[in-house]
N, C-alpha and C positions, 0 to 999 in steps of 0.2 A: 366482301364483308363477311360472308359465311366462312370463306377460307381463313380469314384472319381469326375469326372466333374459334374455328376448329384448331388452328395452330396454338391459340392461347390455352385451350383445354389440354392439348397434347403437352404443351410446355409445363402446365400446372401439374399434370400427372407425372411427367418426367422428373420434375423437381421435388415431388412428394416423397415421403418416407416409404410409401407402398412400392414404388419403383426400385428402391434400393434395399428393401428388406431381404434377408436371407434366413435360412433355417437356424443359424447360430444365434442371431439376435432374437428370434422368436422363442427359442429354447430358454434364453436368459430371461426374457420377459415372463415366461411361464414360471420359472424358478422364483423370480421376484414376487409373483402373485402368490405362490405357495408360502413364501416367507411372510408376506402380508397377512395371509390367512392364519398362520401360526401365531403371529403377533396379536391380531385382533380377536380371533375366535378362541384360540388356546391360551392366549395371554402369556406366551413364552417371551420373557424379557422385552415387552412391547416398547418401552422407552427408547431402546436402542435398535431392536430388530426392525421396527417399523420404518424409521428413517433410513436404515441401511438398505432395506428391501426396496424402498421407493427410489433411493439413489441408484441402486442397481438397475431399476426400470428406466430411469432417466438416461443413464449412460448407454443403454442399448437401444434407444430410440433412433432409427436411421435418420441421418442428416440433421439431428437436433444439436449436435456439438456440445453435449452436456457431460461428456466423460471427464474424469478428473484431469486427464492429460491434454484436454482441449485448451490450448493457450488463450488466455484472456477471457475465458468464459466465466460465468458465475461460479460453477462448481470448482473450477480450477483455482479461482481466488480463495474460496473457502478451504480448499485442499492444502493451501500453503501452511495452515495451522498444524496439519498432520506432518507435512514434509519437514517443517522446522521444529517439530517436537513440542509444540505449545499445548495442544488439546489434552493429551494424556495426563501430564502433570496437573493441569487445571481440574480434570475429572477427579484426580486423587485428592486435590484440595477439598473439593466438595464431599468426597467420601470421608475424609478426615473429620469434617464438621458433623457428620452423621454417625460416627463410630464411637462406641464406648469400649475403651481398652480395659475397663475395670475387671472383667473376668480373666483376662490374660495376666494382669498385674497380680490379681488374687491367687492365681495358680500358674506361676512361671513355667512349670513343667509343660504347659501347653505349647511353649515355643518349640519343644522337641517334636511334638505332633505336627505342628505347622511345617517344620523342616522336613520331616519324614514324607509328607505329602508332596514335596517337590521332587521326590525320587523319579516320578514319571518324566519330568523335564529332562533330566540328565541321561537317563537310560534311553529315552527316545532320541536324544541328540546323538548318542553313540550308534543307535540302531539305524538312524537315517544316514549317517556317514557310511556304515557298512553296506547299506542298500545303494550307495553310489551318489547320494546327494552331496553337492558341495558343502563345505563346512558352514559357510554363511547362511545358506538356505536351511541346513539342518538345525542351526541354532534358532532361526526364526520360526520354524515349524514346531520345534520341541516346546517352545514357551506356551503353546496352546494348552499343555498339560497343567498349567497353573490356574486354569479356569478364570482368568482375569483379562477381560477385553482390552482395557486401556494399556495394560502391560504388553499384551500380544501386539497391539498396534505400534507401541513405542519401539519394541524390539524389531518388528518387521520393517518399519520405515527406516531403521538404522542399518540393519544387516541385509535385507532382501526386499527393497521397496516394490519390485516387480511382482512379488507374491502377496502384497498387502491385502488385496481383495479376498482371495480364497482363505487366507489365514484369519482375517477378521470375521468373515462369515462363519468359519468353522469354530472359532473361539466363542463367539456369542451364541451359536447354536448349541454347543455343548454346555455352556453356562445355563441356557434355558432348559436343557434336558436333564439337569442334575437330578430332579425327582424321579426320573425314569431310569437313568444309567446307574446311579449309585446303589439303591437298595439291593438289587440282586448280588452285587459284589460284597456288600456288607454282610448279607445273610450267609453267603457261601463261605466267608472267612471267619465267622464267629459261631459259637455254640449258643443254644437257647439260654443256658445258664449265664454266659457272658453278656448276652443282650439284656438280661434282667438285672444286672448289677446296678445298685443305687449308689450314688455318690454323695458325699457329705456336702452340706451347704457351704457355699463360698463365703469367705470372710468379707467384711465391709472394707472397701478401699477408700483411703482418705483423699481429700482434695489435693493435698500436697503431693501425694504419689502420682495422681493423675496429671498434675501440672508438670512435674519433673520428668515423667516418662517420655513424652514426645521430644523433649530437649535432649535427654540422654541417648535415645535411640537415633536421633538425627546425627549427633556427634559421633557416636560409635560406628554406625553404618557408613557414614560419609568419609570418615578417616580410613576405615578399612577398605571401602569399596567406593571410590568417588563416582564411578559410573552409575551407581544406584541412587546418588544424591537427588537428582531431579524428581524422581518418583517418591522416594521415602521422605525427602525434605518437605515436599508439598503436602503429602499425607499427614505428616506430623505437625506442620504449620496449621492446617485446618483443625486438627484435633486440639492443639494448644489454644487456638482461639475459642473453641467450644468449652474447654475445661477452665479457661481463665475466668469466664463469667463477666468480663468487662467490655467485650466488643460484640454484644448481641446483634447489633445491626449488621456487622460484617458477616457474622455467622449465618444470619437469615439470608443475606445476599448470596453467599457461597452455596448454601443448601438449596436455594430456589432459583432466583433469576440467573445467576452465573452458570450454575449446573445445567439448567434447562437450555440455555442458549448454546453452551458448548456441546451438549448432547446432540442437539439438532445439527449443528455445523459438522460435528465429528461423524455422526451417522450418515448424513447425506453424502459427504465428500468421500468417506471410506467406501460406501456402497457404490459410488460412481467409479471406483477403480476396478470393479468386477465386470469388465467388458468381456464379450464373447471370446476375443482373442486370448485374454489372460486366464479366463475361467474354464473354458471347455477344452481341457487338455488332460492327458494321462497324469501329468504332474499334479493337477488339482485333486484327482482321485487319491493319489498318494498322500497329499497333504491332509485330506479329510480322514483317511485311514490312520495315518501316523498321529494326528491330533487326537483321535478317539483313543488310540493305544496309550498315548501320554496321559490323558485324563483318567483312564481306567487304572493304569499303573500307579498314578498319584493317589487315587482313592485307596487302592489296595495297600500302598506303602503306609498311609496314615492308619488304616485299620490294623495292619500287622504290627506296627509299632505300638498301637494302643493295646493289642494283646500282650505284647512284651511288658508294658507298664502294668497291665492288670496282673500279670504273673509276679512281677517284682514287688508290687504293693500288696500282694495277696488278696486280690479282689476288690481293691478300692477305686479302680479306674475302669469305666465302661469302655471297651474297645470301640464302640460305635462312634464316640466323639472324634476318633482319629480321622474318620472320613471327612470331617468338617475342616481338615487342614488345607483343603484346596481353597482358592480365594473367592469363591462365589458367595459373597456375604449379602444377606444372612440366610440365603436359600439352603446352603449345605448344612448349616446348623439346624435348620428346621427339619431337614431330612433325617438327621441323627435323632432328633426328638420324636419324629413320627415312627421311625423303625423301632425305637426303644419302647414307645408306648403301645405299639402293636403287640409286644410281648407282655407288658405290664402297664396297664392304664394309669397306675399310680406313680410311675417313674417319670421324673421331669429332668431332662438332660439339656434343655435349650441353653441355659446360662453356662453350663459346663462346656458345651460344644462351641459357644461363642469365643472361648479362649483360643482354641486352635484355629478357629475360623478367621479371626482378625490376625492371628500369627501368620496364617497363610497369605494374607494380603502383604504383610511385610516380607514374608518368605519369597513370594513370587517376584516382588520388586528387587530383592537381593539376588535371586536367581537370574533375573534380567541383567543386573549389573555384572554378574559373573560372566555370563555369555558375551556381553558386549566387550568387557575387558579382555577376555581371552581371544575373541575373534576380530576385534577392531584392527589389529595389525594387517589383517587380510584385506581390509577395505581399500588399501592403497592410498 
């Protein structure tokens, strides 16, 4: 009887996670705990960083079978929404219901700033190819520069699904670190005089303009670039519901219940792709470095184009709003406001910065469509 008991204990230990743990899974669990700390204590994009971090922890638990590629498991079922490209467009639907395109409509020149901030995506794409990355991987990595998590996930799952975990973590980490990464770049590229520029108050935008805008953008972008239609179309549909004023119940559902459910499913399942085998490799370090470069170049591109507009308009555009051309809404716009007010407390740039900020959302989706359109023939 004692022998049977000992054998039972030995069998229990042998089948436990402790017996199958290795240093790689322990490192990944530590990384997930660090991300949980950043989400809870530092409040860095907690709505997505927390589920991603916990999904990463679940995926690296020995013998638990909770990785995204564990067939038939809970996480694997949730992950189908990522693989089939369902979650990112639905996230864009929710974003659309919460976005005011008024500042962009009132100042259409903001589109140029949003486009300039996508420079980091395409320069990093070329740089990654020169460094030896396959074109499909280079495209998936470069989209991190748009500072848009759902777009990064959408492109990665299409072009390089095996890199989805590292790319997602990098994209959301840099989104969360916008207040830390951007200000030094903005200050280095502008003069004190430029940072103190005050801009004229934006004109009032009519309801007709706000209703027509999402319809026109959807048609123009989708005809020019069909691969961008899923993201841009859902973004604009959400915004049309908001601006129409006739489907308040649907708007509230998209803003709250639907957005929250998709965020949980997306975060958990994407985090569960970050297994030790996929994450702990030299390629992951390269992804993190290239993603940071893309984001920094995008910020610099927006600021430098803002300087050009400041020169052309003879001091009517504050270059700081160009940094908001990345797609981290509304955090990037708030950073423009904060840096501007540090030079002049009476300067209010937030609404002006929202123009290029929401243009950056459209711009990152368009950039995603361009990359997918160019690289899709390589998918075989």
